[in-house]
C-alpha positions as CSV (number, residue, x, y, z in Angstrom):
1,X,9.7,-48.7,-18.4
2,X,13.1,-49.6,-20.5
3,X,12.8,-53.2,-19.7
4,X,9.1,-53.2,-20.9
5,X,9.0,-51.0,-24.1
6,X,11.1,-51.5,-27.7
7,X,12.4,-48.3,-26.7
8,X,14.9,-46.7,-24.2
9,X,15.5,-43.3,-22.6
10,X,19.1,-42.5,-22.7
11,X,21.2,-39.5,-21.8
12,X,24.4,-39.1,-23.7
13,X,27.9,-38.1,-22.6
14,X,30.1,-35.7,-23.9
15,X,33.8,-35.1,-23.4
16,X,33.8,-31.3,-24.6
17,X,31.6,-28.2,-24.1
18,X,30.7,-26.4,-20.9
19,X,29.7,-27.4,-17.6
20,X,26.0,-26.5,-16.7
21,X,24.1,-27.3,-13.2
22,X,22.1,-29.7,-15.4
23,X,25.1,-31.8,-16.8
24,X,26.7,-34.3,-14.2
25,X,30.4,-34.7,-14.3
26,X,31.4,-38.4,-14.9
27,X,34.5,-40.3,-15.6
28,X,33.7,-43.7,-17.7
29,X,35.6,-45.9,-19.9
30,X,38.6,-43.7,-19.0
31,X,37.2,-40.7,-20.6
32,X,36.3,-37.4,-18.5
33,X,32.8,-35.6,-19.4
34,X,29.3,-34.8,-18.7
35,X,26.1,-36.7,-18.5
36,X,23.7,-34.5,-20.6
37,X,21.1,-34.2,-19.1
38,X,19.5,-31.4,-21.4
39,X,19.6,-33.7,-24.1
40,X,17.6,-36.7,-22.9
41,X,15.8,-38.9,-25.6
42,X,14.0,-41.9,-26.6
43,X,15.5,-44.5,-29.0
44,X,14.7,-47.5,-30.5
45,X,16.5,-50.5,-29.0
46,X,17.6,-51.3,-32.3
47,X,19.7,-48.4,-32.4
48,X,21.7,-49.3,-29.3
49,X,24.2,-51.5,-30.9
50,X,25.8,-52.6,-27.6
51,X,25.8,-51.8,-23.9
52,X,29.2,-49.7,-23.1
53,X,28.5,-50.1,-19.4
54,X,26.6,-48.5,-16.5
55,X,27.4,-45.6,-14.3
56,X,28.7,-46.1,-10.6
57,X,26.3,-45.6,-8.0
58,X,27.3,-42.1,-6.8
59,X,26.9,-40.8,-10.5
60,X,23.8,-42.7,-10.9
61,X,22.3,-41.0,-7.8
62,X,23.4,-37.6,-8.9
63,X,21.9,-38.1,-12.1
64,X,18.7,-38.7,-10.5
65,X,18.8,-35.6,-8.2
66,X,19.6,-33.2,-11.2
67,X,16.6,-34.6,-13.1
68,X,14.4,-34.3,-10.0
69,X,15.2,-30.7,-9.9
70,X,14.9,-30.2,-13.4
71,X,11.3,-31.7,-13.2
72,X,10.2,-30.3,-10.1
73,X,7.3,-27.9,-10.4
């Protein structure tokens, strides 16, 4: 979907705040924090100034598992 539209779906990362079951711990660019899945949003690609990188496979899998649980009927 992100490849086809002028928008992209993003989940912010925080380095502060509490750990919740819907926040995935992450170490990225030398910082420890959480992927904040309770604040996913769609933004216009023009707002994404530059790509900072990607999550490692293990963290990406964990994000997908939490999202599946969040949206399960």
